[in-house]
C-alpha positions in Angstrom: 145.8 -59.0 58.3 142.9 -61.5 58.0 140.5 -58.7 58.8 142.0 -56.6 56.2 141.8 -59.3 53.6 138.3 -60.1 54.7 137.3 -56.5 54.3 139.0 -56.4 50.9 137.1 -59.5 49.9 133.8 -58.0 51.1 134.5 -54.8 49.3 135.4 -56.7 46.1 132.2 -58.8 46.4 130.2 -55.6 46.8 131.9 -54.1 43.8 131.1 -57.2 41.7 127.5 -57.1 42.8 127.3 -53.5 41.8 128.8 -54.2 38.4 126.4 -57.1 37.9 123.5 -54.8 38.7 124.7 -52.2 36.3 125.2 -54.8 33.6 121.7 -56.2 34.3 120.3 -52.7 34.2 122.0 -52.0 30.8 120.8 -55.3 29.4 117.3 -54.6 30.6 117.4 -51.2 29.0 118.6 -52.7 25.7 115.8 -55.2 25.9 113.3 -52.5 26.4 114.4 -50.5 23.4 114.7 -53.6 21.2 111.1 -54.5 22.2 110.0 -50.9 21.3 111.7 -51.1 17.9 110.1 -54.5 17.3 106.6 -53.1 18.3 107.1 -50.2 15.8 108.1 -52.7 13.1 105.0 -54.9 13.8 102.8 -51.8 13.8 104.1 -50.6 10.4 103.7 -54.1 9.0 100.1 -54.3 10.2 99.4 -50.8 8.7 101.1 -51.5 5.3 99.0 -54.7 5.1 95.9 -52.7 4.3 97.3 -51.9 0.8 96.9 -54.5 -1.9 100.1 -55.9 -3.5 99.6 -54.8 -7.1 101.6 -53.6 -10.1 101.4 -49.8 -10.3 103.7 -48.8 -13.1 105.2 -49.9 -16.4 108.6 -50.4 -14.7 107.0 -52.7 -12.1 105.4 -54.6 -15.0 108.8 -55.0 -16.7 110.3 -56.4 -13.5 107.3 -58.8 -13.0 107.7 -60.1 -16.6 111.4 -60.7 -15.9 110.6 -63.2 -13.1 109.2 -65.7 -15.6 111.1 -64.8 -18.7 114.3 -62.6 -18.5 115.2 -60.6 -21.6 116.4 -57.0 -21.5 115.8 -56.8 -25.3 112.1 -57.6 -24.6 111.9 -55.2 -21.7 111.5 -57.9 -19.1 113.0 -56.0 -17.4 114.3 -52.9 -19.0 118.0 -52.1 -19.2 120.3 -52.7 -17.4 118.5 -55.8 -16.3 118.8 -55.8 -12.5 119.9 -59.5 -12.3 120.2 -59.7 -8.5 116.7 -58.2 -8.0 115.3 -60.7 -10.6 117.1 -63.5 -8.7 115.6 -62.5 -5.4 112.2 -62.2 -7.0 112.5 -65.7 -8.5 113.3 -67.0 -5.1 110.2 -65.3 -3.7 108.2 -66.8 -6.5 108.6 -70.2 -4.9 106.2 -69.1 -2.2 104.1 -66.4 -3.8 102.5 -65.7 -7.2 105.3 -64.8 -9.8 103.4 -61.7 -10.9 103.7 -60.0 -7.5 107.0 -61.6 -6.4 108.8 -58.4 -7.1 106.4 -56.5 -4.9 107.0 -58.9 -2.0 110.8 -58.4 -2.3 110.4 -54.6 -2.3 108.1 -54.9 0.7 110.3 -57.2 2.8 113.3 -55.1 2.0 111.6 -51.9 3.1 110.6 -53.6 6.3 114.3 -54.2 7.1 115.6 -50.8 6.2 114.6 -49.1 9.5 116.0 -52.0 11.5 119.3 -51.7 9.7 119.2 -47.9 10.4 118.8 -48.8 14.1 121.8 -51.1 13.9 123.9 -48.4 12.2 123.0 -45.7 14.6 123.8 -48.0 17.6 127.2 -48.9 16.1 128.0 -45.2 15.6 126.7 -43.9 18.9 126.3 -46.8 21.3 122.9 -45.3 22.2 119.7 -47.4 22.1 117.4 -44.3 22.4 119.1 -42.9 19.3 118.7 -46.2 17.5 115.0 -46.3 18.4 114.6 -42.7 17.2 116.3 -43.5 13.8 114.2 -46.6 13.2 110.9 -45.0 14.3 111.4 -41.9 12.1 112.3 -44.3 9.2 109.1 -46.3 9.6 107.1 -43.1 9.8 108.3 -41.9 6.3 105.6 -42.1 3.6 108.5 -42.5 1.1 109.3 -45.9 2.8 105.7 -47.0 2.2 105.8 -45.8 -1.3 108.9 -47.8 -2.3 107.7 -50.8 -0.2 104.8 -51.6 -2.4 106.2 -50.3 -5.7 107.5 -53.6 -7.0 110.7 -51.7 -8.0 114.3 -52.3 -6.9 114.8 -49.2 -4.7 114.1 -50.7 -1.3 116.1 -53.9 -2.0 119.2 -51.9 -3.2 118.9 -49.6 -0.1 118.7 -52.6 2.2 121.9 -54.1 0.6 123.7 -50.7 0.9 122.8 -50.5 4.6 124.3 -54.0 5.1 127.4 -52.8 3.2 127.7 -49.9 5.6 127.4 -52.2 8.7 130.0 -54.5 7.3 132.4 -51.6 6.6 132.0 -50.3 10.1 132.8 -53.7 11.4 135.9 -53.9 9.1 134.5 -57.0 7.3 135.9 -56.3 3.8 134.7 -59.4 2.0 131.1 -58.9 3.2 131.3 -55.2 2.3 132.3 -56.2 -1.2 129.5 -58.8 -1.4 126.8 -56.4 -0.3 128.0 -53.6 -2.7 128.2 -56.1 -5.6 124.7 -57.3 -4.9 123.5 -53.7 -4.6 124.9 -52.8 -8.0 123.4 -55.9 -9.5 120.1 -54.9 -7.9 120.1 -51.2 -8.8 123.1 -50.0 -10.9 122.0 -46.3 -10.6 123.2 -46.6 -7.0 126.8 -46.6 -8.2 127.6 -43.2 -6.5 126.9 -44.9 -3.2 129.5 -47.6 -4.1 132.0 -44.8 -5.1 131.4 -43.2 -1.8 132.3 -46.4 0.0 135.8 -46.1 -1.4 136.4 -43.4 1.2 136.0 -45.8 4.1 139.4 -47.5 4.0 141.1 -44.1 3.6 139.3 -42.1 6.4 137.0 -44.6 8.2 139.4 -45.6 10.9 140.8 -48.8 9.3 143.5 -50.4 11.3 144.8 -53.0 8.8 146.1 -52.7 5.3 144.0 -50.4 3.1 145.3 -52.1 0.0 144.1 -55.4 1.5 140.7 -54.0 2.2 140.3 -52.7 -1.4 141.6 -56.0 -2.8 139.2 -58.2 -0.8 136.2 -56.1 -1.4 137.1 -55.5 -5.1 137.6 -59.2 -5.7 134.1 -60.1 -4.4 132.5 -57.2 -6.4 134.2 -58.4 -9.5 132.9 -62.0 -9.0 129.3 -60.8 -8.5 129.6 -58.5 -11.5 130.9 -61.3 -13.8 128.2 -63.7 -12.6 125.6 -61.0 -13.3 127.0 -60.3 -16.7 127.1 -64.0 -17.5 123.5 -64.3 -16.6 122.6 -61.4 -18.9 124.8 -62.6 -21.7 123.2 -66.1 -21.6 119.8 -64.5 -22.3 120.6 -61.6 -24.7 124.2 -61.9 -25.9 126.0 -59.0 -27.4 122.8 -57.3 -28.4 122.5 -56.3 -24.8 125.2 -53.7 -25.2 123.5 -52.2 -28.2 120.3 -51.9 -26.2 122.3 -50.3 -23.4 123.6 -47.6 -25.7 120.1 -46.9 -27.0 118.5 -46.9 -23.6 121.1 -44.7 -22.0 120.9 -42.1 -24.7 117.1 -42.1 -24.5 117.1 -41.7 -20.7 119.4 -38.7 -20.7 118.2 -37.0 -23.9 114.6 -38.0 -24.6 112.2 -39.6 -22.1 114.2 -39.5 -18.8 113.2 -35.9 -17.9 116.7 -35.2 -16.5 118.7 -32.0 -16.2 121.3 -33.5 -18.5 118.7 -33.7 -21.3 117.3 -30.2 -20.7 113.9 -31.7 -20.0 114.1 -30.9 -16.3 115.9 -28.4 -14.2 117.6 -28.2 -10.8 114.7 -25.9 -9.8 112.2 -28.7 -10.6 114.1 -31.0 -8.2 113.9 -28.2 -5.6 110.2 -27.8 -6.1 109.6 -31.6 -5.9 111.4 -31.8 -2.6 109.7 -28.8 -1.1 106.3 -30.2 -2.1 107.1 -33.6 -0.6 108.9 -32.7 2.6 108.4 -29.0 3.1 111.1 -26.3 3.0 112.0 -26.7 6.7 112.4 -30.4 6.4 114.8 -30.1 3.4 116.8 -27.4 5.3 117.1 -29.7 8.3 118.4 -32.5 6.0 120.9 -30.1 4.4 122.0 -28.6 7.7 122.5 -32.0 9.4 124.6 -33.5 6.5 126.7 -30.3 6.1 127.3 -30.2 9.9 128.6 -33.7 9.9 130.9 -33.1 6.9 132.1 -29.7 8.1 133.2 -31.0 11.5 135.4 -33.5 9.7 136.9 -31.0 7.3 137.5 -28.0 9.5 139.1 -29.7 12.5 141.1 -33.0 13.0 138.9 -35.7 14.2 140.5 -38.5 16.3 137.3 -40.5 17.0 136.6 -43.1 14.3 132.8 -43.0 14.7 132.8 -39.2 14.0 134.8 -39.8 10.8 132.4 -42.5 9.8 129.4 -40.3 10.4 131.0 -37.6 8.3 131.7 -40.1 5.5 128.1 -41.3 5.5 126.9 -37.7 5.2 129.4 -37.1 2.4 128.0 -40.2 0.5 124.5 -38.9 0.9 125.6 -35.5 -0.6 127.4 -37.3 -3.5 124.3 -39.3 -4.3 122.1 -36.1 -4.0 124.3 -34.5 -6.6 124.0 -37.4 -8.9 120.2 -37.6 -8.8 119.9 -33.8 -9.3 121.7 -34.2 -12.6 120.7 -37.7 -13.8 117.3 -38.6 -12.4 113.7 -37.6 -12.9 112.4 -35.1 -10.3 108.9 -36.5 -10.8 110.0 -39.7 -9.0 110.8 -38.8 -5.4 111.8 -42.4 -4.7 115.2 -41.5 -6.2 115.8 -39.4 -3.1 115.3 -42.3 -0.7 119.0 -43.0 -0.1 119.6 -39.3 0.9 116.6 -39.5 3.3 117.6 -42.8 5.0 121.3 -41.9 5.3 120.2 -38.6 6.9 118.1 -40.7 9.4 121.4 -42.5 10.3 123.3 -39.2 10.8 120.7 -37.2 12.6 120.1 -39.5 15.6 123.8 -39.9 16.1 124.2 -36.1 16.2 121.4 -35.8 18.7 123.0 -38.5 20.8 126.3 -36.6 20.9 124.5 -33.4 21.7 123.0 -35.1 24.7 126.4 -36.4 25.8 127.9 -32.9 25.4 125.2 -31.4 27.6 125.8 -34.1 30.2 129.6 -33.7 30.3 129.8 -29.9 30.1 126.6 -29.2 32.1 125.2 -27.0 29.4 121.5 -27.2 28.8 121.2 -28.1 25.1 118.2 -30.4 25.4 115.9 -27.7 23.9 117.9 -27.8 20.7 117.4 -31.6 20.5 113.7 -31.3 21.1 113.4 -28.6 18.4 115.4 -30.7 16.0 113.3 -33.8 16.6 110.1 -31.8 16.3 111.2 -30.2 13.0 112.2 -33.5 11.5 109.1 -35.3 12.7 106.7 -32.6 11.4 108.4 -31.8 8.1 109.4 -35.3 7.0 105.8 -36.5 7.6 104.0 -33.8 5.6 103.4 -36.3 2.8 101.1 -38.4 5.0 97.3 -37.8 4.9 95.1 -39.3 7.6 95.6 -43.0 7.8 91.9 -43.5 7.2 91.7 -41.1 4.4 94.5 -42.6 2.2 93.1 -44.6 -0.8 94.0 -48.3 -0.6 94.8 -48.5 -4.3 97.4 -46.7 -6.4 96.0 -44.0 -8.8 96.5 -46.1 -11.9 94.6 -49.0 -10.3 91.9 -46.6 -9.3 91.6 -45.4 -12.9 91.3 -49.0 -14.2 88.6 -49.6 -11.6 86.6 -46.6 -12.9 87.0 -47.8 -16.5 85.8 -51.4 -15.7 82.7 -50.0 -13.9 81.7 -48.1 -17.0 80.8 -50.5 -19.8 80.5 -47.7 -22.4 84.2 -47.2 -22.4 86.0 -48.7 -25.3 89.1 -46.5 -26.0 91.6 -45.1 -23.5 94.5 -42.8 -24.0 97.2 -42.3 -21.4 100.7 -40.8 -21.0 101.3 -42.9 -17.9 101.6 -46.7 -17.4 100.5 -47.5 -21.0 101.9 -51.0 -21.0 100.3 -51.8 -17.7 97.0 -50.6 -19.0 97.4 -52.8 -22.1 98.3 -55.8 -19.9 95.3 -55.5 -17.5 92.7 -54.0 -19.8 93.1 -56.4 -22.7 89.7 -55.9 -24.2 90.2 -52.1 -24.6 92.0 -50.1 -27.2 94.9 -48.3 -25.3 96.6 -45.4 -27.0 99.9 -43.9 -26.0 99.5 -40.1 -25.8 103.2 -39.5 -26.5 102.2 -39.8 -30.2 100.2 -36.9 -31.7 98.1 -39.4 -33.7 96.7 -40.8 -30.5 94.8 -37.6 -29.8 93.1 -37.8 -33.2 92.2 -41.5 -32.6 90.4 -40.6 -29.3 88.5 -37.7 -30.9 87.4 -39.9 -33.8 86.3 -42.7 -31.4 84.2 -40.2 -29.4 82.5 -39.0 -32.6 81.6 -42.5 -33.6 80.4 -43.6 -30.2 79.8 -40.8 -27.6 81.2 -41.4 -24.1 83.4 -44.3 -25.4 86.8 -42.5 -25.3 88.5 -41.6 -22.0 91.8 -40.1 -21.2 94.2 -40.6 -18.2 96.6 -37.8 -17.6 99.2 -36.9 -15.0 98.5 -33.2 -15.4 95.3 -31.1 -15.6 94.0 -30.8 -19.2 92.1 -27.6 -20.3 88.8 -27.9 -22.1 88.3 -31.5 -21.1 85.5 -33.0 -19.0 87.1 -34.1 -15.7 85.5 -37.4 -14.4 87.6 -38.1 -11.4 90.8 -36.9 -9.6 92.7 -40.0 -8.4 94.7 -39.2 -5.3 98.1 -40.7 -4.5 98.5 -42.7 -1.3 102.0 -41.4 -0.5 104.6 -39.0 -1.8 106.3 -40.7 -4.7 103.1 -41.7 -6.4 101.6 -39.5 -9.1 98.2 -37.9 -8.9 96.2 -38.8 -12.0 93.2 -37.2 -13.7 90.5 -39.1 -15.6 88.8 -37.3 -18.5 86.0 -38.2 -20.9 86.7 -37.2 -24.4 83.9 -35.2 -26.1 83.3 -34.4 -29.7 
């Protein structure tokens, strides 16, 4: 009997040792992948540091003004005010210059997005290689670099939405509501993402009371919303709502270049995406999202993570529909939520594909290799050679040209007019939206030859092209610099 017990003890000890070795191996594997993710993060941060932190658009200028003096009526910033983004920027202004505090917030937020993607992928798949793939692909996106140094609210809002998704997966309803509320106060046009989150308590594998989940999250969202509204009311009062009506009508009907206002078309959005990511890249995104949703619709799914992946894909599709109707196809940054949600779904799908091949013995690794290759190639087509990318944005390149030519006195532009007026204070800046501006430039050229120049986002016939100012990434607009002749 003693020998039997002794043998059992020895066998148990051997089993414990083996378990400990397995746990140590798993821990070491996790550490390796976490180290690799950290190295990719550091590499991206080092690379993005070669680009100066500057204002590159009128919207960025509006946000920058709001850091020191908030007033939607004075376009600092423009409607709807983005109070949470302004609050974060004011916090950053404690350590950095207020004029570029917004750029710092967008940069730091963009740095975190791929790390949050890695966390989401791991929660959904339990696979560290998949998490590494998701974060690496996200860091490699030129669109991430574009929104990182834009000084706009896109990256901060996307970061907050990723935090909301993580909280929802962990059934933390109060934190989910907090992150969604802050996201809406950072970028209200992300409201379709918040609407999509309503599906999580219904189909996302919630164990507790769905009514309680909605109540806790809704209460926190309401508190954040009331605080944001109070902040705006303190500065602008009831006139804020009048400005809101005017701005909303103008966005959809006049200057917004949206399908709703007949200024753009769905085909323009298609062309913009094809130009930025290639037709194969867009098809991979569509196929991946549809596959995730179709699996949830066509057959009953018992595994919570599969339901959650399907919901994330559905949220991406809902937001894609919204931007197609209500956003400007010239600004590919509006497509960022679709891209980054896809980069959550896709690695999880590849991880499951690998597990299926392991369990069933089927060789499906080739499909995974082809999928990764297609995504890596097509989603990176916006990159030029790292050494060939201009360090400055096109509008800053244009201002550099103007400052180097002392004969220039008059400048017309249909892009970043207010930024030009802010940073070229000694020049006469004309907004080419108005027909009278064209006459003013021609008259200036007649009085003083070579004194009138024109910045345009499109090629102009019968004009003397001085320089073509290349964008650094997709999402930035190529500009053309012309000299007005008599």
